[in-house]
C-alpha distance (Angstrom), angle and dihedral (degrees) to the residues before:
residue distance angle dihedral
M1 . . .
P2 3.82 . .
S3 3.79 112.6 .
N4 3.80 124.3 -104.8
I5 3.79 93.5 25.0
S6 3.78 120.7 152.4
W7 3.80 125.6 -162.1
S8 3.79 124.0 -149.1
G9 3.81 90.0 -136.1
R10 3.78 133.9 12.5
A11 3.79 115.3 -23.0
P12 3.82 120.6 -115.5
Q13 3.78 129.4 -121.3
E14 3.79 119.8 -118.3
V15 3.81 111.3 -119.4
T16 3.80 138.0 174.3
A17 3.79 133.1 -142.5
T18 3.80 124.9 -159.9
T19 3.80 119.2 -143.5
D20 3.79 126.5 -142.6
D21 3.81 89.0 -105.1
G22 3.79 92.8 53.6
L23 3.80 104.7 -99.5
T24 3.79 119.7 143.3
L25 3.81 111.0 -142.0
R26 3.78 126.2 -171.6
G27 3.77 128.2 -135.3
Y28 3.80 143.3 153.8
Y29 3.79 129.7 -106.0
W30 3.79 135.2 -160.7
P31 3.84 108.7 -174.4
P32 3.81 118.7 -132.3
H33 3.79 113.7 -90.9
T34 3.80 91.0 -115.5
E35 3.79 132.8 23.3
G36 3.78 107.8 -84.6
G37 3.80 92.8 15.9
D38 3.79 119.1 147.6
L39 3.81 118.0 -80.8
I40 3.82 129.4 -156.6
L41 3.80 119.0 -151.8
F42 3.82 106.4 -154.4
F43 3.84 125.0 -154.2
H44 3.81 116.3 -165.3
G45 3.79 131.3 -141.7
Q46 3.80 134.5 -104.7
S47 3.81 96.6 -81.4
G48 3.79 94.2 45.6
N49 3.77 137.6 93.3
R50 3.79 131.2 -174.5
Y51 3.80 94.4 -81.4
R52 3.81 97.2 44.6
A53 3.80 89.5 43.9
A54 3.80 91.1 52.1
R55 3.79 91.1 50.7
M56 3.80 90.7 49.5
A57 3.81 96.5 44.5
A58 3.83 98.0 38.8
P59 3.84 95.1 99.6
L60 3.82 87.8 65.2
A61 3.81 88.9 66.0
A62 3.80 89.9 69.8
G63 3.79 89.8 70.8
G64 3.80 101.3 41.6
G65 3.77 144.4 -48.2
L66 3.81 121.5 -20.5
L67 3.80 131.9 -169.3
V68 3.81 115.8 -175.0
A69 3.80 113.7 -153.8
S70 3.78 127.6 -157.8
Y71 3.80 133.6 -163.1
R72 3.77 138.1 -122.6
G73 3.79 112.5 -89.4
Y74 3.81 93.3 19.6
G75 3.80 120.4 114.2
D76 3.79 109.3 -28.7
N77 3.81 95.2 -22.4
P78 3.82 118.6 121.4
G79 3.80 124.7 -120.0
T80 3.80 138.2 45.2
P81 3.81 120.3 -79.5
D82 3.79 122.8 -119.9
A83 3.80 134.3 141.1
A84 3.80 96.3 -89.7
G85 3.78 90.4 46.2
L86 3.80 95.1 49.8
Y87 3.79 90.8 48.9
A88 3.81 89.0 51.1
D89 3.80 89.5 49.3
A90 3.80 90.3 52.4
R91 3.81 90.9 52.1
A92 3.80 90.1 50.7
F93 3.80 92.2 53.5
L94 3.80 91.5 44.9
S95 3.80 88.2 54.8
L96 3.80 89.2 48.5
A97 3.81 90.8 50.4
R98 3.79 90.5 53.1
T99 3.80 89.7 50.5
L100 3.80 95.4 46.7
A101 3.81 95.4 44.4
P102 3.81 108.3 18.8
K103 3.81 94.5 167.4
S104 3.82 96.3 46.6
R105 3.77 129.3 102.6
L106 3.81 106.8 -120.4
Y107 3.79 124.0 -138.8
L108 3.80 122.2 -173.9
F109 3.82 118.9 -141.4
G110 3.79 119.8 -169.6
F111 3.80 124.1 -173.3
S112 3.83 117.3 -159.4
L113 3.82 106.4 -50.3
G114 3.80 87.0 11.5
A115 3.79 89.6 67.5
A116 3.82 87.9 73.8
P117 3.82 97.0 61.8
A118 3.81 89.8 38.0
L119 3.80 94.4 54.3
R120 3.81 94.5 39.3
T121 3.80 91.5 50.3
A122 3.81 91.6 47.3
A123 3.81 88.4 51.1
D124 3.80 92.4 51.8
E125 3.81 103.0 33.8
E126 3.78 137.8 45.2
V127 3.80 111.6 -104.0
A128 3.79 134.2 150.1
G129 3.81 97.2 -112.1
V130 3.78 145.9 -40.2
I131 3.80 132.8 -121.5
T132 3.79 126.3 -167.9
L133 3.79 132.8 -169.8
G134 3.81 119.1 -161.1
A135 3.81 94.3 -8.1
F136 3.81 118.9 -179.4
T137 3.79 126.2 -146.6
A138 3.83 93.3 -125.8
L139 3.78 132.3 -16.1
E140 3.78 92.6 -113.0
D141 3.81 89.0 61.2
V142 3.82 92.4 64.2
A143 3.83 104.8 24.7
P144 2.98 130.8 153.5
A145 3.80 89.0 25.9
I146 3.80 93.0 68.9
G147 3.77 114.2 11.6
R148 3.80 119.6 7.1
H149 3.82 92.1 150.8
L150 3.84 91.2 51.6
L151 3.80 94.8 59.5
P152 3.02 134.0 138.7
D153 3.82 84.6 40.6
R154 3.78 105.6 99.9
F155 3.81 102.6 -156.6
D156 3.79 86.4 -157.9
N157 3.80 105.9 -157.6
R158 3.80 90.9 174.2
A159 3.79 90.7 65.9
S160 3.79 93.5 42.7
I161 3.80 99.1 48.5
A162 3.80 91.1 49.9
R163 3.82 88.2 61.5
V164 3.80 98.4 45.2
T165 3.80 111.4 108.2
E166 3.80 97.3 -179.1
P167 3.83 125.9 85.5
I168 3.82 113.3 -77.5
L169 3.81 129.0 -156.8
L170 3.81 115.2 -165.1
L171 3.82 113.3 -162.7
H172 3.79 114.0 -168.7
A173 3.79 134.9 161.5
I174 3.78 115.3 -128.0
A175 3.81 88.0 -140.5
D176 3.83 95.1 47.3
E177 3.80 103.5 151.7
V178 3.82 95.1 -164.6
V179 3.81 105.9 40.3
P180 3.82 113.7 30.0
F181 3.80 115.5 -125.8
A182 3.81 88.9 -121.9
Q183 3.80 88.9 71.6
A184 3.81 90.2 60.0
E185 3.79 88.9 50.8
E186 3.80 90.0 51.9
L187 3.80 91.8 51.0
R188 3.80 90.4 48.4
A189 3.80 90.5 53.0
L190 3.81 90.8 55.2
A191 3.82 91.8 60.4
P192 3.81 104.0 29.4
Q193 3.80 96.1 157.4
R194 3.80 96.2 47.4
A195 3.81 108.4 28.1
R196 3.77 129.8 78.2
L197 3.81 120.7 -167.5
L198 3.79 117.1 -148.4
R199 3.80 113.7 -163.7
L200 3.79 113.6 -143.2
E201 3.78 109.0 -148.8
G202 3.80 97.8 -165.2
G203 3.79 135.1 46.8
G204 3.77 130.7 21.8
H205 3.79 138.0 -105.9
R206 3.81 95.1 -38.7
A207 3.78 103.2 52.6
D208 3.81 126.3 -163.4
M209 3.81 106.9 -93.1
E210 3.80 92.0 -163.0
F211 3.79 86.0 64.8
L212 3.80 95.8 39.2
A213 3.81 100.4 45.1
P214 3.83 97.7 78.8
I215 3.82 90.0 43.2
V216 3.80 90.2 52.8
W217 3.79 93.6 49.6
D218 3.81 92.7 44.9
N219 3.80 89.5 53.8
I220 3.81 92.5 45.9
R221 3.80 90.2 54.8
Q222 3.80 89.7 51.5
M223 3.81 93.4 52.8
P224 3.83 116.5 104.3
R225 3.80 113.5 -91.0
């Protein structure tokens, strides 16, 4: 963690996750307020790293537990990012979440590029629910705005969301300047029985988490248990 940093609320713990291919990745963890309390696992976007992601996601810690993941090749993490690698990183942090909070219900939250590992992990693993913010349909539909260097990896969220069986909350700004709102509508249509689309009237691609955090937690508490 950078030195001389202050947090508006409680400060996180530094944690590490180990991937199947032996990489050690760093993240930040705010424990749930009570044993067995709900925990959000947060995946950041293309321009993020573990520190920036923690600063962005920190307001979520006011409502419950929060684990901020990071990816290979981002910040000071080892490795080179690609789709398979980011999915492996997500699995490593999911395993860490289960170790840190074994009695908690786990919710995956993916912002922008982070929606891809969140949705893919929810499709492959048992979790309580998944939330996305500014999710694209596939990387090729928004490149180079988000991930030129990650092409030709598709990060196909269409395929992933169709396989998710848990409740899904899609948060998307109508005025998103990076990922058009129509892409959120397309994702919603691929999971009509499980997904809810919440239109954000203000802001753009990077929404204000101080504003969104209570909305996220309210929606989590309304999800089937």
